[in-house]
C-alpha positions, 0 to 999 in steps of 0.5 A, a space after each residue: 162480404 159474403 153472401 149469408 153476412 149480407 142476407 143476415 144485414 137485410 134481415 136485422 136492418 129490416 126488422 129494426 126498419 119496421 121498428 124504427 117506422 112503428 115507433 114513428 107512427 105511435 107517437 105521429 108528431 102531427 096528430 093525423 092518426 085517430 085518437 083511441 090506441 088500438 085504432 093508432 097502433 094499427 096504422 103506426 103497424 101499417 106504416 111500419 110494414 110498409 117502411 120493412 118491405 121497402 128495406 127488404 125488397 132493397 136489402 133482397 136486391 143488394 143481398 142477392 148480388 144485384 150491384 156486382 154487374 153479371 154472374 162470375 166464370 170460374 173454370 179450372 182444368 188439369 192435364 197429364 201425359 199428352 192430353 188436351 183439355 179446351 174450356 169455353 166459358 161464354 157470357 157472363 159480365 163479372 169476374 172471370 177466374 181461370 185456373 189450368 194445370 198441365 204436366 208433360 206434353 199435355 195442354 190447356 186451354 181455357 178462353 172466357 167468351 164475353 166481356 169478363 174482367 180476367 182476375 190473375 192466378 194467385 197460384 200458377 202452375 210452374 
């Protein structure tokens, strides 16, 4: 799922969580809230806000890529003639995307330092 779509889900889910928390607070099945309607609505809004805050924090972590295990690394290189290109990417523990194209007597060397998992090149150079 794309990052912008994740944020749409988080914002919509947070709004729905607030409404559910608010309605549960207004309903007050155990009779713990005051009898006066304005006080009941204030307490229910606070309860809904607390529920929405928790959902927003968890959703923000998820939408920001919190569960993906690190940064991704993308390296692209193109060499022609007798040129040489050396690229070293460091440290990320997320996916690694490396693409290279070398024409003639040129050379391309790409190294992903760290424990990233190598992704296969979907469009290998001939």
